C-alpha positions as CSV (number, residue, x, y, z in Angstrom):
1,M,66.0,125.3,101.4
2,T,69.0,123.2,102.9
3,K,72.0,123.7,104.9
4,R,75.2,122.3,104.1
5,R,77.6,121.5,106.7
6,F,81.5,120.0,106.0
7,S,83.1,117.5,107.9
8,V,86.0,119.0,109.9
9,A,88.3,116.3,109.2
10,P,90.4,117.6,105.9
11,Q,90.9,114.0,104.8
12,C,87.0,113.1,104.5
13,F,85.8,115.8,102.2
14,R,82.1,114.7,103.1
15,S,79.2,117.0,102.5
16,V,75.9,116.4,104.0
17,E,72.6,118.3,103.5
18,Y,69.8,118.7,106.2
19,N,66.7,119.9,105.9
20,N,65.0,122.8,108.1
21,E,63.3,120.6,109.9
22,G,65.9,119.0,111.1
23,D,65.0,115.4,110.4
24,G,68.3,114.0,109.3
25,M,70.4,113.7,106.3
26,T,68.8,114.4,102.7
27,R,72.2,113.4,100.7
28,Q,75.5,112.4,101.4
29,R,78.7,112.6,98.7
30,S,81.2,109.6,98.8
31,L,83.5,109.0,101.5
32,L,87.2,109.7,100.4
33,T,88.6,108.3,103.6
34,P,90.7,105.1,103.4
35,G,88.2,103.6,105.7
36,P,85.2,103.4,106.5
37,M,84.3,103.1,102.9
38,S,81.1,104.1,101.2
39,L,78.3,101.3,101.4
40,S,76.8,100.4,98.0
41,A,73.1,100.1,97.7
42,A,73.2,96.5,97.5
43,V,75.0,96.2,100.9
44,K,72.6,98.7,102.4
45,T,69.3,97.2,101.3
46,Q,70.5,93.9,102.9
47,M,71.1,95.7,106.2
48,Q,67.5,96.3,106.6
49,F,66.7,93.0,107.7
50,D,67.0,92.1,111.6
51,L,68.2,88.8,112.6
52,A,68.7,87.3,116.2
53,S,71.8,85.8,117.2
54,R,70.6,82.4,117.8
55,D,68.7,81.9,114.6
56,C,69.6,79.4,112.2
57,E,69.6,82.2,109.4
58,F,72.0,84.0,111.3
59,K,74.3,80.9,111.5
60,E,74.2,80.4,108.0
61,V,74.6,84.2,106.7
62,T,77.8,83.9,109.0
63,A,79.2,80.7,107.5
64,R,78.6,81.9,104.0
65,M,80.5,85.0,105.0
66,R,83.5,83.1,106.3
67,R,83.6,81.1,103.1
68,L,83.3,84.1,100.9
69,M,86.2,85.6,102.7
70,L,88.4,82.4,102.0
71,N,87.2,82.7,98.1
72,L,89.1,85.9,98.3
73,S,92.1,84.3,100.1
74,G,92.6,81.3,97.2
75,N,90.4,78.9,99.4
76,P,93.1,77.7,101.6
77,E,92.3,74.6,103.5
78,T,94.0,75.0,106.5
79,Y,92.6,78.7,107.3
80,S,89.6,79.6,109.3
81,V,87.9,83.2,109.4
82,V,86.8,84.3,112.9
83,P,84.7,87.6,112.7
84,I,85.4,89.7,115.7
85,Q,83.3,92.9,116.7
86,G,85.3,96.0,116.5
87,G,87.8,98.2,114.7
88,G,91.0,97.3,113.2
89,S,93.5,97.9,116.1
90,F,91.2,95.9,118.4
91,A,91.4,92.9,116.0
92,M,95.2,93.3,116.1
93,E,95.3,93.6,119.6
94,A,93.2,90.1,119.8
95,A,95.6,88.3,117.5
96,L,98.7,89.6,118.9
97,C,97.7,88.5,122.6
98,S,96.3,85.6,121.3
99,F,98.9,84.1,119.2
100,V,102.3,85.7,121.0
101,A,103.1,84.4,124.2
102,Q,104.5,86.8,126.7
103,A,107.7,84.8,126.7
104,D,107.9,84.8,123.2
105,K,110.5,87.2,121.4
106,P,108.8,88.7,118.1
107,L,110.2,91.1,115.7
108,V,108.4,93.9,114.6
109,C,109.4,95.3,111.1
110,I,108.1,99.1,111.1
111,N,108.0,101.6,108.4
112,G,104.7,103.5,109.4
113,I,102.4,104.5,112.4
114,Y,100.6,100.9,112.3
115,G,103.9,99.0,112.5
116,E,104.7,101.3,115.6
117,R,100.8,100.3,116.9
118,I,102.0,96.7,117.0
119,L,105.3,97.3,118.6
120,K,103.2,99.3,121.4
121,I,100.5,96.8,121.7
122,L,102.8,93.7,122.2
123,R,105.1,96.0,124.9
124,L,101.6,96.9,126.7
125,W,100.9,92.9,126.4
126,G,104.1,92.5,128.3
127,V,106.2,91.3,125.5
128,D,109.8,91.8,125.2
129,A,109.4,92.5,121.3
130,L,112.3,93.2,119.2
131,H,112.2,96.0,116.3
132,F,113.7,97.6,113.4
133,V,112.4,100.7,111.6
134,K,112.4,102.0,108.0
135,R,111.7,105.3,106.5
136,A,108.1,105.7,106.1
137,T,108.7,106.2,102.0
138,E,110.6,103.0,101.7
139,P,109.2,99.3,101.7
140,L,110.5,96.8,104.0
141,D,113.4,94.5,102.6
142,P,113.1,91.0,102.9
143,Q,117.1,90.6,103.0
144,E,117.2,93.0,106.1
145,V,114.3,90.9,107.7
146,A,116.6,87.7,107.0
147,E,119.6,89.2,108.3
148,R,117.9,90.0,111.5
149,L,116.6,86.7,111.9
150,S,120.1,85.1,111.5
151,Q,121.2,87.6,113.9
152,N,118.9,86.7,116.6
153,P,117.9,83.1,116.3
154,G,115.4,83.2,119.2
155,I,112.8,85.5,117.5
156,T,109.5,83.3,117.2
157,H,107.3,85.8,115.2
158,I,107.6,88.4,112.5
159,C,104.9,91.0,113.0
160,F,104.2,93.8,110.0
161,V,101.6,95.5,107.9
162,H,101.0,94.6,104.6
163,C,100.0,98.3,103.4
164,E,100.7,100.7,105.5
165,T,97.4,103.0,105.4
166,T,98.7,106.3,106.1
167,T,101.3,106.3,103.0
168,G,100.1,103.4,100.7
169,I,103.5,101.9,101.1
170,V,103.0,98.0,100.0
171,N,105.6,95.8,101.7
172,P,106.8,92.6,100.2
173,L,104.3,90.0,102.0
174,E,105.3,86.6,100.2
175,A,109.2,87.4,100.4
176,I,108.8,88.3,104.1
177,V,106.7,85.3,105.0
178,A,109.2,83.0,102.8
179,E,112.3,84.0,104.8
180,A,110.5,83.4,107.9
181,K,108.9,79.9,107.2
182,R,112.9,79.0,106.3
183,R,113.6,79.6,109.9
184,G,110.6,78.1,111.4
185,V,109.2,81.8,112.3
186,K,105.7,82.6,112.6
187,T,104.0,85.7,111.0
188,I,101.4,88.0,112.1
189,V,100.4,90.6,109.2
190,D,98.1,93.7,109.3
191,G,96.2,93.3,106.4
192,M,93.7,96.0,106.9
193,S,94.2,98.2,103.9
194,S,95.5,95.3,101.4
195,F,93.1,92.6,101.9
196,G,90.2,92.7,98.7
197,A,92.3,95.3,96.8
198,I,95.8,93.2,96.7
199,N,95.9,89.8,95.6
200,T,96.5,87.7,98.9
201,D,96.7,84.1,98.3
202,L,96.9,81.9,101.4
203,S,96.7,78.9,99.8
204,H,100.6,78.9,99.2
205,D,102.4,79.1,102.0
206,G,100.8,82.1,103.7
207,P,101.0,84.1,107.0
208,E,99.9,82.2,110.1
209,V,97.9,85.0,110.6
210,L,96.2,87.9,108.5
211,V,94.2,90.5,110.3
212,T,91.7,92.7,108.2
213,S,89.1,95.0,108.4
214,S,85.5,94.7,106.5
215,N,85.0,98.2,106.0
216,K,87.9,98.7,103.7
217,C,88.7,97.0,100.6
218,I,85.6,94.7,100.7
219,E,83.5,97.8,101.0
220,A,81.6,96.3,104.0
221,P,80.1,97.9,107.1
222,P,82.5,98.2,110.1
223,G,84.0,95.5,112.2
224,S,87.1,93.2,111.8
225,L,88.0,89.7,110.6
226,L,90.8,87.6,111.5
227,S,92.0,84.8,109.7
228,S,94.4,81.9,110.9
229,P,95.3,78.4,110.1
230,L,93.7,76.4,112.2
231,A,96.4,73.5,112.2
232,S,99.1,75.6,114.0
233,C,97.9,78.7,115.6
234,W,94.8,77.3,117.5
235,R,97.1,74.8,119.1
236,M,99.4,77.6,120.0
237,R,96.6,79.8,121.0
238,L,95.9,77.2,123.6
239,T,99.1,76.9,124.8
240,N,99.5,80.6,125.0
241,Q,96.2,80.5,127.0
242,G,95.3,83.8,125.2
243,H,91.8,85.1,124.5
244,L,90.8,86.4,121.0
245,C,88.1,88.9,122.8
246,S,90.3,89.6,125.8
247,T,90.8,93.2,124.8
């Protein structure tokens, strides 16, 4: 005989069965959360092997993973994938604190909770960020972004969320990035809930920095990945004296 317990979070709707001896789970249904996702049997099988971080095989696996991530991005030649240990907010904070100097003037475009979080991180970092807010049920308007840029020529970065996890609203990535590039403005994008599900081709004038999570659309174990162009952003990071893992 088994006892059934349901998770308390209403958005999870996950049921797990335990045996009477308390030896652990005997059955688990699929997770219905936006993340973490349920792992396939193939992924779980590969997780059975232990690798030391200094082994050559570990380096080969990491290099292959980075190449595969670029394959999902259109194989852009100027980007690199940097694995970062931690959750999505950890990776966003690492990116913002590394690629935005305290003297910069970023514009945060907000239409949901994770846009608000970007603004909060920047302000905690001591950055005097501008922002404008749309209703959570409406996508960002590239024309409105262009008007804000024209009104504030000192803006150095645009920060926004590609797909707001809380609502599913998809913001027009390419159009907003294009408006920024016309004015020489850098873009930092939260791609947590879009990368791997929505086509994101970084080979044609993509954002300077795209942050994504491994445990969402690519259905891998938790741990975030940050993509950035080598040519511009790494020089910018050295100028800012930021640290990707300072958080």
